[in-house]
C-alpha positions as CSV (number, residue, x, y, z in Angstrom):
1,M,4.5,24.3,-59.8
2,K,5.8,21.5,-57.7
3,M,3.7,18.3,-57.3
4,L,4.0,16.0,-54.3
5,I,3.5,12.4,-55.1
6,T,3.0,10.0,-52.2
7,N,2.8,6.3,-52.2
8,V,1.2,4.2,-49.5
9,V,3.4,1.6,-47.9
10,G,1.9,-1.2,-45.8
11,C,3.3,-2.7,-42.7
12,D,4.7,-5.4,-45.0
13,D,7.0,-2.7,-46.5
14,V,5.3,-3.1,-49.9
15,I,4.5,0.0,-51.9
16,G,0.8,0.1,-52.6
17,S,0.0,-2.4,-49.8
18,S,-2.9,-1.6,-47.6
19,L,-1.8,-3.9,-44.8
20,R,-1.7,-2.2,-41.3
21,F,-0.7,-3.4,-37.9
22,D,-3.7,-4.4,-35.8
23,V,-4.1,-3.6,-32.1
24,C,-2.1,-6.8,-31.3
25,G,0.9,-5.6,-33.3
26,V,0.3,-8.2,-36.1
27,C,0.8,-7.0,-39.7
28,G,-2.5,-7.5,-41.5
29,G,-4.0,-9.1,-38.4
30,R,-7.7,-8.8,-37.4
31,G,-7.0,-7.9,-33.7
32,D,-8.1,-11.3,-32.5
33,S,-4.7,-12.7,-31.6
34,C,-4.0,-10.6,-28.5
35,D,-5.0,-13.4,-26.1
36,S,-2.4,-15.8,-27.5
37,A,0.3,-13.2,-27.8
38,Q,2.7,-12.4,-25.0
39,F,3.2,-8.7,-24.1
40,T,5.8,-7.2,-21.9
41,W,7.2,-3.8,-20.9
42,K,10.5,-2.9,-22.5
43,E,12.8,0.1,-22.2
44,S,12.9,1.9,-25.6
45,G,16.4,3.1,-25.1
46,E,15.3,6.7,-25.1
47,F,14.8,9.1,-22.2
48,T,12.4,12.0,-21.7
49,E,13.8,15.3,-22.7
50,C,15.5,17.6,-20.2
51,P,14.6,21.3,-20.4
52,S,16.8,23.1,-22.8
53,S,16.2,26.6,-21.6
54,C,15.6,28.5,-18.3
55,T,12.1,29.5,-19.6
56,Q,11.2,25.8,-20.3
57,A,12.6,24.7,-16.9
58,A,10.6,27.4,-15.1
59,R,7.4,26.5,-17.0
60,D,7.9,22.8,-16.1
61,F,8.5,23.6,-12.5
62,H,5.4,25.8,-12.1
63,E,3.3,23.2,-13.9
64,G,4.2,20.7,-11.1
65,K,6.8,18.9,-13.1
66,E,9.7,19.6,-10.7
67,D,11.2,16.2,-11.4
68,D,11.3,16.8,-15.1
69,V,13.6,19.7,-14.5
70,R,16.1,17.6,-12.5
71,E,16.1,14.3,-14.2
72,S,15.2,12.4,-17.4
73,R,13.3,9.2,-17.2
74,A,13.7,6.1,-19.4
75,I,10.8,5.6,-21.8
76,V,9.1,2.3,-21.3
77,V,6.8,0.8,-24.0
78,C,4.6,-2.2,-24.3
79,V,5.8,-4.7,-26.9
80,N,4.6,-8.0,-28.4
81,A,7.2,-10.4,-27.1
82,N,7.1,-12.5,-30.2
83,T,7.5,-9.7,-32.8
84,G,9.1,-6.9,-30.8
85,R,6.6,-4.5,-32.2
86,V,5.3,-1.7,-30.0
87,V,1.6,-2.2,-29.1
88,P,-0.9,-0.1,-27.1
89,E,-0.1,0.1,-23.4
90,R,-3.5,-1.5,-22.4
91,L,-2.1,-4.8,-23.6
92,C,0.5,-4.7,-20.8
93,A,-2.0,-3.5,-18.2
94,D,-1.8,-6.8,-16.3
95,R,2.0,-6.7,-16.3
96,K,4.1,-4.9,-13.7
97,R,6.1,-2.0,-15.2
98,P,9.8,-2.1,-14.6
99,P,11.3,0.3,-12.1
100,T,11.8,3.7,-13.7
101,K,15.4,4.4,-14.5
102,T,16.5,8.0,-14.4
103,R,19.6,10.1,-15.3
104,P,20.3,13.6,-14.2
105,C,19.6,16.5,-16.5
106,P,22.4,18.9,-17.3
107,L,22.5,21.9,-14.9
108,L,21.1,25.0,-16.5
109,I,23.0,28.2,-15.5
110,C,20.3,30.8,-15.5
111,P,21.0,34.5,-14.9
112,S,17.6,35.0,-13.3
113,R,14.6,33.2,-11.9
114,Y,11.4,32.9,-13.9
115,S,8.0,32.6,-12.4
116,L,4.6,32.0,-13.9
117,R,2.0,34.0,-11.9
118,T,-1.6,34.8,-12.2
119,F,-2.7,38.3,-11.7
120,S,-6.4,37.5,-11.4
121,E,-6.4,38.9,-7.8
122,I,-5.3,42.3,-9.2
123,S,-7.2,42.4,-12.4
124,A,-10.7,41.4,-13.6
125,F,-9.0,39.5,-16.4
126,P,-7.4,36.1,-15.6
127,L,-4.0,37.0,-17.1
128,F,-1.0,34.8,-16.9
129,M,2.2,36.6,-17.1
130,W,5.8,35.8,-16.9
131,S,7.6,37.8,-14.2
132,L,11.3,38.0,-14.1
133,W,13.5,39.0,-11.2
134,F,17.2,38.8,-10.5
135,D,18.7,37.1,-7.5
136,P,21.6,38.9,-5.8
137,I,24.8,37.0,-6.4
């Protein structure tokens, strides 16, 4: 029998510490220092994921996420300018977000087109089915 032993580590990186980051991003804070702190939007250095399969790309497209199929967007987070810690976005609500940077997603070579369709007009049951058809080359 295997036993899993876990230890709590606080925001101060001390094992057994119960300190947590408050809503202002202060380790062990009470959440009352947000007014004095400076918050800003910052690019995290990461981008949203591009679809990795034709099925995922088709699903994104039919869910109205056409842009997610073509390009990846830089992830922007709200940070405490003094500590660099990521904080809730509401603390940056009065700040203007930086323009969204994008980069193209790799082209997916799909042998067919996928379509998410509802057959509720045909059937009494609201079924969602994937239909697949081949395009002539």
